[in-house]
N, C-alpha and C positions, 0 to 999 in steps of 0.2 A: 504494500500500500504506500501511497505518498500522502503524508499529512498535509492538510490545507494550510496556506500561509496565514490565515487569520487566527491560528492557534496562538494562545497567549504567549508573549515573549517576555521572559523575566527581566531582561536587560532594560526594557522600556520603563520599568518601575524605578530605575535609577535616574539621578539628575545628570545633566550634561557634564558637569564638573566631575562627578563620580565616574562616569563612563570614560572620560579622558584619562583619569588615573588608572582605570582598570585595563585599558587596552595594552599598555606595555607589559602588565603582569600576565595577561593571557598569552601574549607572544613569548614571553620568557618561559612560562610553565610548559608551553608547547615544545620549546627547545629542550627542556629538561626531561621530556619523555624518554629520550635516548639515554640520559644519565640513569634513569630508572631501569631501563630494559637491558642495557649492555652488560652489566655484571652477570646477569643470569644467562645471557648468550655465551659469554666466555666460559662459564661453568659447563654449559651443555655442549658447545661446539668448538671451544678454543678461540684464540684470537683471530685466526683466519676465518672461521665460521661467523664470528661476530661482524667482521668487516663485510663479508658477503651479504649478510642480512641487512646491515645498515645501507649498503648500496641499493639493494633491491627495494627496500621500503621507501626510500626517498625517490628513486627513479619512477616508481609507479604512482606515487601520491602527489609530488610537487607540481607536475604539469597540470593536473586537474584542478588543484586549488589555486594555482597561479592564474589560470584563465578565469576561474570563478571571480576572484578579486578584481581582475581587470574589468570584467563586465559590470560588477557591482558598483565600482567607483569611476567608471567611464574613462578609463585610460587605455583602452584597447589599441594596440599598435604593433608594429614589427621592428621598432628601432631600439637603440641603446637606452634611451630614456625610459621606455616602457619596461625593459628588463630591470633597470635599477629601481624604478618605483615598485615593481613586484617584490624585489628583495627587501625593501623597507617594510613590507607588510607580510612577511613570511616568517613562520615559526622557526625556520632554520637560521634566521638572522635577527633575533630580537634586539631592539635598540639599546645602545650603550654596552650591554653585556657582550654582544658581537658588534663592535663599533665600526661598521662599514662606512668608509668615506669614498666619494665618487668624483671622477673627472670625465666630462663629456667632450670629446674632440669633434665629433660630428655625428650624424645619425647612425653611422656604422662602426664607429671606433670610440672606445672609452676605456677607462681603467677604474678599478676599485682596490682599496687596501683596508686592512683592519688595524686601526690604532690600538685596539684591545680585542683579543679573542678569548672570551671566557672558556670556550671549549678547549683551547690550547692550554689554558691555565689548569684545567682539570686533568689533562692528559700528560702534560710534560713530566710531572713527578713519576709517571709510570714507565718512562724510558723512551728512547728513540724509536724502537719498533712500533710502539703504540702511536707515537707522533706521526711517523710515516704512514701508518695505517689510516689515520684520520686525514692528514693533510695531503697525502698523495693518492692512496688507493681509493678512498671514499670520495674525496673532493673532485677528482678528475671527472668521473662519470656523472656525479650528481649535480655539479655546477652546470655541466652541459645539458643535463635533463631539464633543469630549471630554465635555462636560457632558451632551449628549443621550444618551450611552451609559447614563447613570443615569436621566435624566428628559427626555423630548422637549420638555417645556415649560420647561426651564431656559435662561436667557439670561445670558451673561457680557458686561458692559458696562464701559467704562473710566470711572473717576473722574478720573484723569490718567495720561498715558503719554508716553514720549519722542516726539520730541526734547525733551530736558530743558530747562526754563526755570525757574530759572537752570540753568546747565550742570552744577552739582554737586547738583541736587535729589535728595533722598532721602526716602522710598523711591523707587526708580527708576520704579515704576508702581504703580497701585492700581486694583482692579476690584470691581464688585458682581456677585453671583450671585443671581438671583431666579428662583424657580420660580412660575409663574402659569399656570393653565389657559387664560387668554386669549392666551398667547404662541403664535404660530404656529410649529410645528416647522419647522426648515430643511429644504429639499429633500434627499432622500437622494442623496449624491454618486454620480456615475457610477463604475462598477467596484466598488461596494460588494458586489454579488452575486458578483463574481469572488473577492474577498477572503474573503467568508463561506464560499465553497465550497472554499477552500484547505485543504490538509492541516494547515497551521499552526493554523487556526482551531479544529480539532477534536482535535488530538493530545492524548492522555492522558499526563499527567506524573506524577512520583512522588507517592504519597499522603503525607499528613501523619499522623504517629502521635500521637494525642491524649494518650498516656501519657508522651511525652517530657518531660524537664524544660524548663520555659519555656513561653511563650505559643504555642499552636497556631494562633491566628488573630488577627484584628484586629477582633473583634466588640465590643470594649469602647469606651470613649470615644475621640473624636478627640484625639490628642496634639499638642502644639506641634511636636515633632520625633519622628521614628520612631527608637527605639533598637533597632537590629537585634540587639544582644546580649540583648535581653529575650525574643526568640523562641527556640523550641526548634530543635534541629538539623534535624529533618525539615521544619519550617516554612521554615527558611532554605534548605534544599536546593530545596524547591518554589519559593520566591521567586526563587532564582537561575535556575532553569530557565525560569520565566515571563519574567524580565527578558531572558534570551537570546532567547526567542521573540519578545518585543517588537521586538528589533533585526531579526530576520528579517522580521517583518511590515512594519516600516517600510521595509526595503530592498525588499521586494516591491512596496509602494506606490510607492516611488521608481522602480522599474523599469517598472511599469505606465504611469506618467506619462511617463517618458522614451520608452518604446516607441511611445507615441501620437504622438510628434513626429519620430522618425527611424527608419531601417531597423534590423534586428536587429544587424547588425555594429557600427553606430555606437552603438546602445544598450548593447551589451556592452562596447564600449570605455570608455564613460562609467562603467558599473557596475563594471568592473574597477578603474578608477582610484579610485573611491570606496572599494571594498573594500581596495585596497592601502594607502590612506592610514590608514584606521581600524584595519586589522589590525596595523600596526606600532606605533602609539601604544598600542593595547590591550595587546599583549604586554609592552611596556615597563612600563606602569602595573601590570599584574598581577604581573609579576616583582618590582617594587619593594614592593608592598603585602604580598606573601607572603615577602619578604626571602630570595629565592632567589639562587643563583649563576648562572653562565652556561654550565654544562656541559650535556651531553646529558640528564642526569637532570632538571635544571631545565627544559630545553626540553620534555622529555616531559610534565612537569607542566603547563606553560603551554599546550601544544597540547591536552592533555586537558581544560583548563578554558576555552579561548578561546571567547567567545560565537559566533564565526562557525562553530564546530565543535560547538556545543551547542544544545539539550539532546540527549542521546544517544538519546532516543526519537524524535528528528526527524532527526538527522544520523548517518550510519553512518561512523565512523572507528575505526581502531586504530593505536596507537603502540607501536613496539618499539625500546627503547633499550639500548645496551651500548657496544661499541667504536665503533659508528656508530648512527644513528637512522633508522628508516624510518616513514613515515606512509602509511597506506592509506585512501583515501576510497572508500566504496562508492557505486555509482551507483543501486542499487535502494533508495532511501530517500525519505522525504517531502520533505526539503529540496531534493533534486534534482528531484523531481516538481513542486514549487512554483517551480522556477527561482530559488531563493534563492542565497546566496553560494557554497555548494559546487558548484553547477551551472556557475559561471563559471570554474572551474578545469579546464583540460584540458592535453593534452600541449604545446600551443603557448603556453599562458598560465599561467605559474607565478609571475608577479610578486607576486600577493597572498600566496602562501606564502613567498616570499623576504622580503618586508617583515615578515611575521609572525614568522619565525625570527630575523631580525636585530634585532627588538625585544628579544630575549634576549641575543644576541651579534652584533655587527656583522660578525664574521668568518664567520658561517654562510652556506652556499650550498645551493641545492636542485637536485638532479639527477633527472631522470625515470628510473625503472626500467622501468615498463611502464604501458600505458594501453589499456583495451578497454572494451566495453560494460558490464562488471561492476564494474571497479575502476580507480582511478588510484593508482599507488604511486610514491613519491618517496623519495630518500635525502638526508639532510642531512649535509654535510661541513664541516669546519673549514678555511677558507682561511688562507694565510700572513699576509694583511693584511686589515684591516677594509675593507668596501665603503663607498662613499660613500652617504649617506642618500638614498633615492629622493625625487624631486620630490613625489610624492603624500604621503609622510609629512611632508615639510617644509611643505607647504601646510596640512596638518592641525595641525601644531605651531604654526601662527600663532595658534590659539585659546589663550587663557589657561587653558582647561581641561586642556590637555596637561600642565601642570605644577602643577595644583591640588593643594593639601594639605588634607585633611579634619581638622577639629578635634573634640575631645571636648567637647560642650556640656553635659554633666552630665545630670541627671534631667529629663525633659520634663514639662511641665504638661498636665493634661487641659483641653481647651477646652470650657467649658460655655456654655449659652445666656446671653447677656448682657442680653437684654430679652425681654419677652413681648408 
């Protein structure tokens, strides 16, 4: 089924100011999905297997969500500027933590570099083999996959990249982006057709009202930084929904790749561990940025906004809070049909929900009320003592992104062509 776009959208309940603060958080927690999943892949498949899964998940997901964001914010094109705008709104490149800087030479030539790469900061302590795995083996095919969503003749090639020589080299890496008709487009990755046929690829999200105060799209010049508070409320709602959908698409790509290597039970075991790790960190960061408490009212807000349970046109949930809190997850929704995160929760596997609620209050616990083919309903209770942090959340917290603090960088500059 495809849920109708008039379904209630939780993000619309926030103010424009709150949404502007929330967007960088959603992009960052999307990037941390891999920090949550990769340790379990290394355990199951070794370093080489982890690299293969990382390549495959991004190759099949990023072209789909890149084109979705282009259409949503009206910057569809085939040039360098379109590619760079897409990177600014991609969970693979959250602002500041992955500090992409851009130069545009002309419509077909440009460069970007990272003044700070949070992913590198996470991986460098693990040694050069892991650095090469990320900055060479993974980046080469996945950067091209992202670029080809805009133009199949675009190629992203390194100027320099880690391992860093000298060890404090900055910027951390630098790349050219060149569009040339002579460039042979890369082969279409396996399972692309599966992802393109998914419910997530086609789901219709909240429309943007062009009469709202603020920018309704990103059709103007490329900016050095995206100022989310410059956008209208309805544009921010749509962007938040799209970023949540990016996370589902990446998770679906992750699971497709994992399922090609192990049986269903083992694949779900790995997927649930990934889900549990990112669910807890995300709840914690959302609670902090919205300056919420830790009572049931705060928890209800976080559950209503959590990317694993959004967008509401894709995920069927309802939250009822009072003296206690109940969460109902509907089974007849697009997310379950796609076997994304909500499909991994059942009567015997509630750990992702437990980490999700404990990101708000470590004393919360989850108890099953009922589960059938139509719904799964749980109750959240307050225990006498805090629970120990789960191993999955602790592994995700290894990333410096778990404690990242965003800064106000002031008014961004338009990036114009520097040479003809």
